[in-house]
C-alpha positions as CSV (number, residue, x, y, z in Angstrom):
1,M,0.0,0.0,0.0
2,Q,1.5,3.3,-1.1
3,T,1.4,6.1,1.5
4,A,0.9,9.8,0.6
5,P,4.0,12.0,1.0
6,E,4.0,14.0,4.2
7,E,3.6,17.8,3.8
8,A,6.7,19.6,4.7
9,P,6.2,22.0,7.6
10,T,6.6,25.7,7.1
11,P,10.0,26.8,8.4
12,V,10.0,29.3,11.2
13,A,12.8,31.9,11.1
14,P,15.2,31.4,14.0
15,P,15.9,34.3,16.5
16,H,18.9,35.7,14.6
17,A,17.8,34.9,11.0
18,H,17.3,37.5,8.3
19,A,13.8,38.6,7.5
20,W,13.0,37.5,3.9
21,P,10.2,39.1,2.0
22,E,8.8,35.7,0.9
23,G,9.0,34.2,4.3
24,G,6.7,36.5,6.0
25,A,8.7,36.4,9.2
26,V,9.1,39.3,11.5
27,A,12.6,40.7,11.7
28,P,14.4,39.9,15.0
29,P,15.7,42.7,17.3
30,H,19.1,43.0,15.7
31,A,18.3,41.9,12.1
32,P,19.0,44.3,9.3
33,V,15.9,46.0,7.9
34,G,15.6,47.0,4.2
35,P,13.2,49.3,2.4
36,E,11.4,46.3,0.9
37,D,10.7,44.4,4.1
38,G,8.0,46.7,5.5
39,A,9.1,45.9,9.1
40,V,9.3,48.2,12.0
41,T,12.7,49.7,12.7
42,P,14.2,48.1,15.8
43,P,15.6,50.4,18.5
44,H,19.2,50.4,17.3
45,A,18.6,49.9,13.5
46,P,19.7,52.6,11.0
47,L,16.9,54.9,9.8
48,W,16.0,54.5,6.1
49,S,14.0,57.3,4.5
50,G,12.0,54.8,2.5
51,I,10.2,52.8,5.3
52,G,8.6,55.8,7.1
53,A,9.9,54.7,10.5
54,V,10.2,56.9,13.5
55,T,13.7,58.0,14.5
56,P,14.8,56.2,17.7
57,P,16.0,58.4,20.6
58,H,19.7,58.1,19.8
59,A,19.6,57.8,16.0
60,P,21.1,60.5,13.8
61,A,18.6,62.9,12.2
62,W,18.8,62.6,8.5
63,P,17.4,65.5,6.3
64,G,15.5,63.0,4.2
65,G,13.9,61.1,7.1
66,G,11.6,63.8,8.1
67,S,12.3,63.2,11.8
68,V,13.0,65.7,14.5
69,A,16.6,65.7,15.8
70,P,16.8,65.0,19.6
71,P,18.1,67.8,21.9
72,G,21.7,66.7,21.8
73,A,21.8,65.8,18.2
74,W,23.9,67.4,15.5
75,G,21.9,70.1,13.6
76,T,22.6,70.9,10.0
77,G,21.6,74.6,10.1
78,G,22.3,74.7,6.4
79,T,26.0,74.0,6.9
80,G,26.1,70.3,8.0
81,G,28.0,71.1,11.2
82,P,26.9,70.9,14.8
83,M,24.8,73.8,16.3
84,A,27.1,75.8,18.6
85,A,25.8,76.4,22.1
86,P,25.8,80.0,23.3
87,P,28.7,80.8,25.6
88,P,27.7,81.2,29.3
89,A,27.2,84.7,30.5
90,R,30.0,86.2,32.7
91,P,29.2,87.4,36.2
92,L,28.0,91.0,36.4
93,A,31.1,92.0,38.5
94,R,33.4,90.9,35.7
95,R,31.4,92.6,33.0
96,L,31.5,95.9,34.9
97,F,35.2,95.7,35.7
98,A,36.6,97.2,32.5
99,P,34.2,100.2,32.3
100,L,34.4,101.0,36.0
101,A,38.2,100.8,35.8
102,A,38.3,103.2,32.9
103,L,35.9,105.6,34.7
104,T,37.9,105.4,37.9
105,G,41.2,106.3,36.1
106,V,39.6,109.3,34.3
107,A,37.9,110.5,37.5
108,A,41.3,110.2,39.4
109,A,43.0,112.3,36.7
110,F,40.2,115.0,36.8
111,A,40.4,115.0,40.6
112,Y,44.2,115.6,40.5
113,V,43.9,118.5,37.9
114,G,41.0,119.9,39.9
115,T,43.1,119.9,43.1
116,V,46.4,121.1,41.5
117,D,45.7,124.4,39.7
118,P,47.4,124.5,36.2
119,N,47.0,128.3,36.2
120,E,49.9,128.5,38.7
121,P,53.3,127.9,37.0
122,G,55.5,125.1,38.0
123,H,53.0,122.3,38.5
124,Y,52.8,121.0,34.9
125,P,55.3,121.0,31.9
126,V,54.9,123.6,29.2
127,C,53.7,122.6,25.7
128,P,57.0,122.2,23.7
129,L,55.3,123.5,20.5
130,L,54.1,126.7,22.2
131,R,57.4,127.1,24.0
132,F,59.6,127.0,20.9
133,T,57.3,128.3,18.1
134,G,54.6,130.3,19.9
135,V,51.9,128.2,18.1
136,Y,49.0,126.8,20.1
137,C,48.5,123.0,19.5
138,P,45.0,121.4,19.8
139,G,45.7,120.4,23.4
140,C,46.9,123.8,24.6
141,G,44.7,125.0,27.5
142,G,43.4,121.5,28.1
143,L,44.5,121.3,31.7
144,R,43.1,124.7,32.5
145,S,39.9,123.7,30.8
146,A,39.7,120.5,32.9
147,H,40.4,122.5,36.1
148,A,37.5,124.9,35.3
149,F,35.2,122.0,34.3
150,V,35.8,120.2,37.6
151,H,34.9,123.4,39.5
152,G,31.8,123.9,37.4
153,D,33.0,127.0,35.5
154,L,31.8,126.0,32.0
155,P,32.5,129.4,30.3
156,A,36.1,129.3,31.5
157,A,36.5,125.7,30.4
158,L,35.2,126.6,26.9
159,G,37.5,129.6,26.7
160,A,40.5,127.6,27.6
161,N,39.8,124.7,25.1
162,A,36.4,124.3,23.6
163,L,37.3,121.2,21.8
164,A,38.4,119.5,25.1
165,V,34.9,120.3,26.6
166,I,33.3,118.6,23.6
167,G,35.6,115.6,24.3
168,Y,34.4,115.5,27.9
169,G,30.8,115.2,26.7
170,L,31.6,112.5,24.2
171,F,33.5,110.6,26.8
172,G,30.5,110.8,29.1
173,V,28.1,109.4,26.5
174,L,30.5,106.6,25.6
175,M,30.8,105.6,29.3
176,V,27.0,105.5,29.7
177,I,26.7,103.2,26.6
178,W,29.5,101.0,27.8
179,L,28.0,100.6,31.3
180,I,24.5,99.8,29.9
181,R,25.9,97.2,27.4
182,A,28.0,95.6,30.2
183,I,25.0,95.3,32.5
184,R,23.0,93.6,29.6
185,G,25.9,91.3,28.8
186,V,26.5,92.8,25.3
187,P,30.2,93.2,24.3
188,M,31.5,96.7,23.6
189,R,33.3,97.0,20.3
190,L,34.6,100.2,18.8
191,A,35.4,99.9,15.1
192,A,36.6,103.2,13.8
193,S,36.7,103.4,10.0
194,P,39.5,105.3,8.2
195,V,36.9,108.0,7.2
196,L,36.3,108.7,10.9
197,W,40.0,109.0,11.7
198,W,40.5,111.3,8.7
199,G,37.5,113.4,10.0
200,I,39.0,113.7,13.5
201,G,42.3,114.7,12.0
202,A,40.7,117.4,9.9
203,V,38.8,118.8,12.9
204,L,42.0,119.0,14.9
205,A,43.9,120.7,12.1
206,L,41.1,123.2,11.5
207,F,40.8,124.0,15.2
208,T,44.6,124.5,15.4
209,L,44.5,126.8,12.4
210,V,41.6,128.9,13.6
211,R,42.8,129.4,17.2
212,N,46.2,130.7,15.9
213,L,44.6,133.3,13.6
214,P,43.5,136.8,14.7
215,F,39.8,136.2,14.1
216,G,39.9,133.0,16.1
217,S,41.5,134.5,19.2
218,A,38.4,133.5,21.2
219,L,39.5,129.9,20.9
220,A,43.0,130.6,22.1
221,P,43.7,129.8,25.8
């Protein structure tokens, strides 16, 4: 009597076997996943843009995957490099050190000039240009102007050196801006263009010329 051949059992994929499309098996935890498998991406599997899987917590964020990069991931930002973290803010005392040091030095100089009267001879050296040529330089009368300014005599300060008084005002505005930026944690940068330096030189030359001419005697100290 002839017996019918036994039907071969359907093979079951072992735990570490590959997932074949014709086998219908589910990919094991560490098996490679391809775009044609249709399986769910395991926790540590690479992300393929074609299977629509969700990026695992520690997987790299690919531009084509449509996933959101985790907080510590590398961001492209249009350059492909990591997103630089902002530097930590310095303490307020360190930010205020430079402007307060500059303000203290200038205040000490004004206090000295205010105490030691430059109108009395022998306290300060004479301008060498005025001594040998009789020509007033742009700084002539500056000490007398500072002395009068400290004592609140603005007309005398302007008469000694009007350009110096304008400089006092500009310095005060600069110090206020510097202190405000230091409190807010914004760096103070002074970038003077060549045009500005040429402009300052032209103003000094014109001031020197006018105060040495007869019609500009009001600007002479």
